C-alpha positions as CSV (number, residue, x, y, z in Angstrom):
1,M,90.9,116.2,75.1
2,S,90.5,114.1,72.0
3,D,91.2,110.4,71.8
4,A,93.8,111.0,69.0
5,S,95.8,113.4,71.2
6,L,96.4,110.5,73.7
7,A,97.6,107.9,71.3
8,S,101.3,107.5,70.8
9,P,102.7,106.1,67.5
10,R,103.3,102.8,69.3
11,N,99.7,102.7,70.5
12,A,98.6,103.3,66.9
13,R,100.8,100.4,65.8
14,A,99.1,98.2,68.4
15,A,95.7,99.1,67.3
16,T,96.3,98.8,63.5
17,G,94.3,96.2,61.6
18,S,90.9,94.9,62.5
19,P,90.4,94.4,66.2
20,G,89.9,90.7,65.8
21,S,92.8,90.0,63.5
22,A,94.9,87.0,64.3
23,P,98.4,87.4,65.9
24,D,101.3,87.8,63.6
25,T,102.5,84.3,62.8
26,N,105.9,85.8,61.9
27,A,106.3,87.4,65.4
28,E,109.6,86.8,67.2
29,G,109.1,84.0,69.8
30,H,108.5,80.3,70.2
31,S,106.2,78.6,67.8
32,L,103.9,76.1,69.5
33,S,102.4,74.5,66.4
34,G,102.6,70.7,66.8
35,Q,104.6,70.8,70.1
36,R,103.6,68.2,72.7
37,I,103.5,69.9,76.0
38,H,102.8,68.3,79.4
39,F,101.7,70.4,82.4
40,I,102.4,69.1,85.8
41,G,99.8,70.5,88.3
42,I,97.4,71.3,85.5
43,G,94.4,71.6,87.8
44,G,95.5,74.9,89.2
45,C,93.8,78.1,87.9
46,G,96.9,79.5,86.2
47,M,98.2,76.2,84.8
48,S,94.8,75.2,83.4
49,G,94.5,78.5,81.7
50,L,98.0,78.3,80.3
51,A,97.3,74.8,78.9
52,S,94.1,76.0,77.3
53,V,95.8,79.0,75.6
54,A,98.8,76.8,74.5
55,Q,96.5,74.3,72.9
56,D,94.6,77.1,71.1
57,S,98.0,78.3,69.9
58,G,98.7,74.9,68.1
59,A,100.2,72.8,70.8
60,V,99.1,69.3,71.8
61,C,98.6,69.5,75.5
62,T,98.4,66.9,78.3
63,G,98.6,67.2,82.1
64,S,98.7,65.6,85.4
65,D,97.2,66.4,88.9
66,L,96.4,64.5,92.1
67,A,92.7,65.1,92.2
68,A,89.8,65.6,89.8
69,G,87.7,68.7,89.9
70,V,85.8,71.2,87.9
71,T,89.0,72.5,86.2
72,T,90.3,69.1,85.2
73,E,86.8,68.2,83.8
74,M,86.8,71.4,81.8
75,L,90.2,70.5,80.4
76,I,89.1,67.0,79.4
77,Q,86.1,68.4,77.7
78,R,88.4,70.6,75.7
79,G,90.3,67.6,74.5
80,I,93.3,67.8,76.9
81,E,94.2,64.5,78.4
82,V,94.6,64.7,82.2
83,R,96.1,61.9,84.3
84,L,95.0,61.9,87.9
85,E,98.4,60.6,89.2
86,Q,101.9,61.9,89.3
87,T,104.4,59.2,88.8
88,A,107.2,58.7,86.3
89,D,104.8,56.8,84.1
90,S,102.4,59.8,84.0
91,L,104.8,61.5,81.6
92,P,103.5,60.7,78.0
93,D,105.6,59.4,75.2
94,G,106.8,61.8,72.6
95,C,106.7,64.8,74.9
96,D,108.6,67.9,73.7
97,L,108.3,70.2,76.7
98,V,107.2,69.9,80.4
99,V,105.7,72.9,82.2
100,I,105.6,72.8,86.0
101,S,103.6,74.9,88.5
102,A,105.3,76.8,91.4
103,A,104.3,74.0,93.7
104,I,106.2,71.3,91.9
105,S,109.7,70.4,93.4
106,A,112.8,69.5,91.5
107,D,112.6,65.9,92.7
108,H,109.1,65.4,91.5
109,P,108.9,62.0,89.8
110,E,107.6,63.4,86.5
111,V,110.3,66.1,86.5
112,L,113.0,63.5,87.1
113,A,111.6,61.4,84.3
114,A,111.6,64.3,82.0
115,R,115.2,65.2,82.7
116,N,116.3,61.6,82.3
117,R,114.7,61.6,78.9
118,G,116.3,64.9,78.0
119,I,113.1,66.8,77.9
120,E,113.2,70.6,78.6
121,V,111.4,71.5,81.9
122,I,110.3,75.1,82.4
123,K,108.2,76.9,85.0
124,Y,104.7,78.3,84.5
125,A,106.0,81.9,84.2
126,Q,108.5,80.9,81.6
127,M,105.8,79.4,79.5
128,L,103.7,82.4,79.9
129,G,106.6,84.5,78.7
130,R,106.9,82.5,75.6
131,L,103.2,82.9,74.8
132,M,103.5,86.7,75.5
133,Q,106.5,87.0,73.2
134,R,104.4,85.9,70.3
135,R,101.8,88.6,70.9
136,Y,101.5,92.2,72.1
137,G,102.1,91.7,75.8
138,I,100.5,93.7,78.6
139,A,101.4,92.7,82.2
140,I,99.7,93.8,85.4
141,A,102.0,93.7,88.5
142,G,101.6,94.6,92.1
143,T,101.3,93.2,95.6
144,H,97.5,93.7,95.4
145,G,94.9,94.0,92.8
146,K,96.4,92.1,89.9
147,S,93.5,89.7,89.3
148,S,90.8,92.4,89.6
149,T,92.6,94.8,87.3
150,T,93.6,92.2,84.7
151,S,90.0,90.9,84.6
152,M,88.6,94.4,84.3
153,L,91.0,95.2,81.4
154,A,90.1,91.9,79.8
155,H,86.4,92.7,80.0
156,I,86.9,96.1,78.5
157,L,89.0,94.9,75.6
158,I,86.5,92.1,74.9
159,E,83.6,94.6,75.0
160,V,85.3,97.0,72.5
161,G,86.1,94.1,70.1
162,L,89.9,93.8,70.6
163,D,89.5,90.1,71.3
164,P,92.5,89.6,73.6
165,S,94.1,86.4,75.0
166,V,94.1,86.5,78.8
167,I,95.7,84.6,81.7
168,V,94.4,85.6,85.1
169,G,94.9,83.9,88.4
170,A,91.2,83.8,89.4
171,N,87.9,82.8,87.9
172,C,86.1,85.7,86.1
173,P,82.8,84.4,84.6
174,Q,82.5,87.4,82.2
175,I,85.8,86.6,80.4
176,G,85.1,82.8,80.4
177,G,87.0,81.8,83.6
178,G,90.7,82.3,84.3
179,A,91.9,82.2,80.7
180,R,90.8,83.1,77.2
181,S,92.2,82.5,73.7
182,G,91.5,85.5,71.5
183,R,92.1,86.2,67.9
184,G,93.5,89.7,68.5
185,R,97.2,90.6,69.0
186,I,97.0,91.4,72.7
187,M,98.2,88.9,75.3
188,L,97.1,90.1,78.8
189,A,98.4,88.5,82.0
190,E,99.0,89.0,85.6
191,A,102.7,89.5,86.5
192,C,103.3,87.7,89.8
193,E,106.2,88.7,92.0
194,F,106.4,85.4,93.9
195,D,109.7,83.6,93.3
196,R,110.5,86.5,90.8
197,S,108.2,84.8,88.3
198,F,107.4,88.0,86.5
199,H,111.0,88.3,85.4
200,H,110.2,85.7,82.7
201,L,107.5,87.7,81.0
202,K,107.9,89.7,77.8
203,P,105.6,92.8,78.2
204,M,105.4,95.6,75.7
205,E,103.4,97.5,78.3
206,A,103.0,97.1,82.0
207,A,101.3,98.5,85.1
208,I,102.6,98.4,88.7
209,L,99.7,98.9,91.0
210,N,101.5,98.9,94.3
211,V,104.6,97.5,96.1
212,E,104.6,96.2,99.6
213,A,106.4,93.7,101.8
214,D,105.2,90.1,101.1
215,H,106.8,86.7,100.3
216,L,109.5,87.6,102.7
217,D,110.4,83.9,102.8
218,I,111.5,84.3,99.2
219,Y,112.9,87.9,99.3
220,G,114.1,88.4,102.8
221,S,113.5,92.2,102.8
222,L,111.4,95.0,101.3
223,D,114.5,96.3,99.5
224,E,114.8,93.1,97.6
225,I,111.2,93.3,96.6
226,I,111.6,96.8,95.4
227,E,114.6,95.7,93.3
228,A,112.6,92.8,91.9
229,F,109.9,95.2,90.7
230,A,112.6,97.5,89.2
231,D,114.0,94.5,87.3
232,F,110.5,93.7,86.0
233,A,110.1,97.3,84.8
234,R,113.4,97.1,83.0
235,L,111.9,94.3,80.8
236,I,109.8,96.9,79.0
237,P,111.4,97.9,75.8
238,S,112.4,101.5,75.0
239,D,109.3,102.0,72.9
240,G,107.1,100.5,75.6
241,Q,105.2,102.1,78.4
242,L,104.9,101.7,82.2
243,L,101.9,102.9,84.2
244,I,102.7,103.1,88.0
245,Q,100.9,104.2,91.1
246,H,101.8,107.8,91.8
247,E,101.6,107.6,95.6
248,S,103.8,104.6,95.9
249,P,106.8,105.4,98.1
250,H,108.9,103.1,96.0
251,R,108.0,104.6,92.6
252,L,111.3,106.5,92.0
253,P,113.7,103.6,92.9
254,I,111.6,101.4,90.5
255,T,111.5,103.8,87.6
256,A,115.0,105.3,87.8
257,G,116.9,104.9,84.6
258,L,114.1,103.3,82.6
259,D,114.2,103.7,78.8
260,C,110.5,103.3,78.4
261,Q,107.8,106.0,78.8
262,V,106.6,106.2,82.4
263,Q,103.3,107.7,83.5
264,T,101.7,107.8,87.0
265,V,98.1,107.3,88.1
266,G,96.7,108.1,91.5
267,F,94.6,110.4,93.6
268,A,97.2,113.1,94.1
269,P,96.9,116.2,91.9
270,Q,100.5,115.7,90.7
271,A,99.7,112.3,89.1
272,D,99.7,112.2,85.3
273,W,96.3,110.5,85.5
274,R,94.3,111.7,88.5
275,I,91.4,109.8,90.0
276,Q,88.7,111.4,91.9
277,W,86.5,109.1,94.0
278,K,83.3,110.0,95.8
279,F,81.2,107.0,96.5
280,P,80.0,105.5,94.2
281,V,81.3,107.7,91.3
282,A,84.9,107.7,90.0
283,R,86.3,110.3,87.6
284,L,89.5,110.3,85.7
285,Y,91.4,113.5,84.8
286,R,94.4,114.2,82.5
287,D,96.2,117.5,82.7
288,G,93.4,118.9,84.8
289,E,90.8,118.0,82.2
290,L,88.0,115.5,82.9
291,I,88.4,112.5,80.6
292,C,85.7,110.2,81.8
293,G,83.7,109.1,84.8
294,W,81.8,106.0,85.8
295,T,79.6,104.6,88.6
296,S,81.6,102.0,90.3
297,P,80.2,98.4,90.1
298,M,82.4,97.3,93.0
299,P,83.1,98.5,96.6
300,G,86.1,100.6,97.6
301,E,88.5,103.3,96.5
302,H,91.0,100.6,95.6
303,M,88.6,99.2,93.0
304,A,88.2,102.7,91.5
305,F,92.0,102.8,91.2
306,N,92.1,99.4,89.6
307,A,89.4,100.4,87.1
308,A,91.3,103.6,86.2
309,V,94.4,101.6,85.4
310,A,92.3,99.3,83.2
311,A,90.7,102.2,81.5
312,I,94.0,103.9,80.7
313,L,95.6,100.7,79.3
314,A,92.5,100.0,77.2
315,H,92.6,103.5,75.8
316,R,96.2,103.0,74.8
317,Q,95.1,100.1,72.7
318,G,92.6,102.3,70.8
319,A,89.4,101.9,72.8
320,A,87.3,105.1,73.0
321,W,86.4,106.5,76.4
322,P,82.6,106.1,76.2
323,A,83.0,102.4,75.4
324,I,85.5,102.0,78.2
325,T,83.3,103.6,80.8
326,S,80.3,101.6,79.7
327,A,82.3,98.4,80.0
328,I,83.5,99.3,83.5
329,E,80.0,99.8,84.6
330,T,79.0,96.3,83.4
331,F,81.9,94.5,85.1
332,R,80.6,92.2,87.8
333,G,83.7,91.1,89.5
334,L,85.4,87.7,89.9
335,D,85.3,84.9,92.3
336,R,86.6,85.4,95.8
337,R,87.1,89.2,95.4
338,M,84.5,90.8,97.7
339,Q,82.1,88.2,96.2
340,M,78.6,88.3,97.6
341,L,77.6,84.7,97.9
342,G,74.1,85.1,99.3
343,Q,71.9,86.2,102.2
344,R,70.3,84.2,105.0
345,R,67.5,84.8,107.5
346,M,68.5,83.7,111.0
347,D,65.1,83.4,112.6
348,G,63.1,82.0,109.6
349,D,60.6,84.8,109.8
350,G,59.9,87.8,107.6
351,D,60.5,88.5,103.9
352,E,63.8,90.4,104.2
353,P,67.2,88.6,104.3
354,E,69.1,89.2,107.5
355,V,72.8,88.2,107.2
356,T,74.8,89.0,104.1
357,V,77.7,86.6,103.3
358,V,80.8,87.7,101.4
359,D,83.9,85.8,100.4
360,D,87.3,87.4,99.7
361,Y,90.8,86.2,98.8
362,G,92.6,88.8,100.9
363,H,95.5,87.4,102.8
364,H,97.8,90.4,103.2
365,P,97.3,93.1,105.9
366,T,96.7,95.8,103.4
367,E,94.2,93.8,101.5
368,I,92.3,92.9,104.7
369,D,92.2,96.5,105.9
370,T,91.1,97.9,102.5
371,T,88.5,95.2,102.0
372,L,86.9,95.6,105.4
373,R,86.7,99.3,105.1
374,A,85.1,99.0,101.6
375,L,82.6,96.5,102.9
376,R,81.7,98.7,105.8
377,H,81.1,101.7,103.5
378,W,79.3,99.7,100.9
379,W,77.0,97.6,103.0
380,N,76.7,99.6,106.2
381,P,76.1,96.4,108.2
382,R,75.2,96.3,111.9
383,R,78.4,94.3,112.5
384,I,81.2,92.7,110.5
385,I,82.0,89.2,111.5
386,C,85.3,88.1,109.8
387,V,86.5,84.5,109.6
388,F,90.2,85.0,108.6
389,Q,92.3,82.0,107.6
390,P,96.0,83.0,107.8
391,H,97.9,81.9,104.7
392,Q,101.4,80.5,105.3
393,H,103.2,80.4,108.6
394,S,106.1,82.6,107.6
395,R,103.9,85.4,106.2
396,T,101.9,85.3,109.5
397,R,105.1,85.6,111.5
398,F,106.8,88.2,109.4
399,L,103.7,90.5,109.3
400,M,102.2,89.7,112.7
401,E,101.9,93.3,113.9
402,E,100.5,94.4,110.5
403,F,97.9,91.7,110.6
404,A,96.9,92.6,114.1
405,A,96.4,96.2,113.0
406,S,94.4,95.4,109.9
407,F,91.1,94.2,111.6
408,S,90.1,97.5,113.1
409,E,86.8,97.5,111.0
410,A,85.8,94.0,112.2
411,D,83.6,93.6,115.2
412,I,84.5,89.9,115.7
413,V,87.4,87.9,114.2
414,I,87.4,84.1,114.1
415,V,90.7,82.5,113.2
416,P,91.1,78.8,112.2
417,H,94.4,77.1,111.8
418,I,97.0,78.7,109.6
419,F,96.8,77.3,106.0
420,F,100.0,75.4,105.3
421,V,102.0,76.6,102.3
422,R,105.7,75.6,101.7
423,D,107.0,76.3,105.2
424,S,109.4,74.1,107.0
425,E,108.4,72.2,110.2
426,K,110.5,74.7,112.2
427,E,108.6,77.6,110.6
428,C,105.3,75.9,111.4
429,Q,106.3,75.6,115.0
430,A,107.3,79.2,115.3
431,V,103.8,80.7,115.0
432,T,100.2,79.7,115.5
433,A,96.8,81.1,114.9
434,G,96.5,81.6,118.6
435,D,99.4,84.1,118.4
436,L,97.4,86.2,116.1
437,V,94.3,86.0,118.3
438,D,96.4,87.2,121.3
439,R,97.7,90.2,119.3
440,L,94.2,91.1,118.2
441,R,92.9,90.9,121.8
442,K,95.7,93.2,122.9
443,R,94.3,95.7,120.4
444,N,90.8,95.3,121.9
445,V,89.5,93.3,119.0
446,T,87.1,90.5,119.9
447,A,88.8,87.5,118.5
448,M,88.8,83.7,119.0
449,H,90.6,80.7,117.6
450,V,88.1,78.0,116.5
451,Y,88.6,74.9,114.5
452,P,87.7,72.8,112.5
453,F,85.4,74.6,110.0
454,E,82.4,72.7,111.2
455,A,82.9,74.2,114.7
456,I,83.3,77.7,113.2
457,I,79.9,77.3,111.5
458,E,78.4,76.3,114.8
459,Q,79.9,79.4,116.4
460,L,78.5,81.5,113.6
461,E,75.0,80.1,114.3
462,L,75.4,81.4,117.9
463,T,77.1,84.7,117.0
464,L,75.4,86.2,114.0
465,R,72.5,88.5,114.3
466,P,70.1,90.2,111.9
467,G,71.8,92.9,109.9
468,D,75.3,91.4,110.3
469,L,77.8,90.9,107.4
470,L,79.8,87.7,107.5
471,V,83.0,87.8,105.4
472,T,85.4,84.8,105.0
473,M,88.9,85.9,104.1
474,G,92.1,84.1,103.0
475,A,93.8,82.5,100.1
476,G,93.2,78.9,101.3
477,D,89.9,77.0,101.6
478,V,88.1,79.2,104.1
479,W,85.4,79.8,101.5
480,R,84.0,76.5,102.7
481,V,82.9,78.2,105.9
482,A,80.8,80.8,104.0
483,R,79.2,78.2,101.7
484,G,78.7,75.8,104.6
485,F,76.9,78.5,106.7
486,L,74.6,79.4,103.8
487,S,73.7,75.8,103.2
488,R,72.6,75.2,106.8
489,R,69.1,76.7,106.1
490,P,66.5,76.3,103.4
491,E,66.0,80.0,103.4
492,L,69.1,80.5,101.3
493,L,68.3,83.3,98.8
494,S,69.7,83.5,95.3
495,A,73.0,85.5,95.2
496,S,73.8,88.3,92.9
497,S,77.4,89.0,91.9
498,Q,77.4,92.4,93.5
499,R,75.1,94.5,95.6
500,P,73.0,97.0,93.5
501,L,74.3,100.5,93.8
502,P,72.3,102.8,96.1
């Protein structure tokens, strides 16, 4: 099948002009030139990226946060003033617009000051939608895999010279971090379902990777989540395109009545784009014809799926298959997504490293199960020791049985306290880390509740043996355990971003 036969007129329009050409300054949307924009909570990964892209789009940006860090230092070096306090006085004079992160409440002192001064206050996702409206927007949605797929697609588009602008909710060193300001027309971003944030985006194309129950404190039921994804899909214009997982049980309710073109991708023979995965090689077929194949740079069938989605979307923008597959094979992942941090000898003897240490962001039962299976297949360790930090009390309570079932590939599970996010005091009292440990033990999983992190590291010193794999998992600060364990011995070896393929 030729490249030309896969390109629609709309795709041809997207790829016209030189790949590095600047965005159309006459494009419909909000002009940021000269606007003074203040970001409350600017130290977050998404907010910092948004501020950087807004500044490169002509805005004069400032921000506030409660603590200094690598991100705030980077912003200061870029010429963005960051105030490390959040009071009414932190709001600068002459401000035209205030952007707030999802963690900022309506009674925040800077928000109240902005409203008293008649300054417009919008959320992160609304600002992202304004930036996307000025470009050719591509949005990646789904309960899992958004950051990995967005980063892979960004890497491919950069490698083929399309020079996109990118906002991704994680740090990907190959694309320059969590954000990138390109000169091309494409604006690529994650589409987060939390708080229905993705309803503010303006995509010309989108992908929906999967849809599962999560954020039930916001939605209340899976049916509401499905409807939210359907509303997101309806944002795509009639000349746009949606790529959606073929095997998703919610595909038809989401795509029913859409005006845009819909194609499916998956492992089933009936999918419009069919993936074949046999470790470590993935192949992509269209209408029964082999289109391309690549040696996967990352563990797991789910990463082969994410790469296939990125490949298809990149080709729609005019990228050739050989260049796409070459780019996929050079992708080295992003922080906290099955990230190999290092290896450590436990006994201090010998030349070979003994314990492999991996860190992962997984905080949903499906992510945990998928990641543990991928690590088991990829590394073939003697045992997997998982330190899992539950993220949010309500999520832990709503999905307790699913969490308990997701650790079947772990030999030992160590659970610290639940990481607090948003929940009321009543919700925090309703469930504990000990409840999860009890459920795991009932499933014959060796599990223990240990805290604080220093005590967990001491437990690991007693538990880990040569040939084990230690994985820290969770969306909170559990990564400190992995790095703390590695730093306990001078035998710490240099880490590579991924394990070399066999």
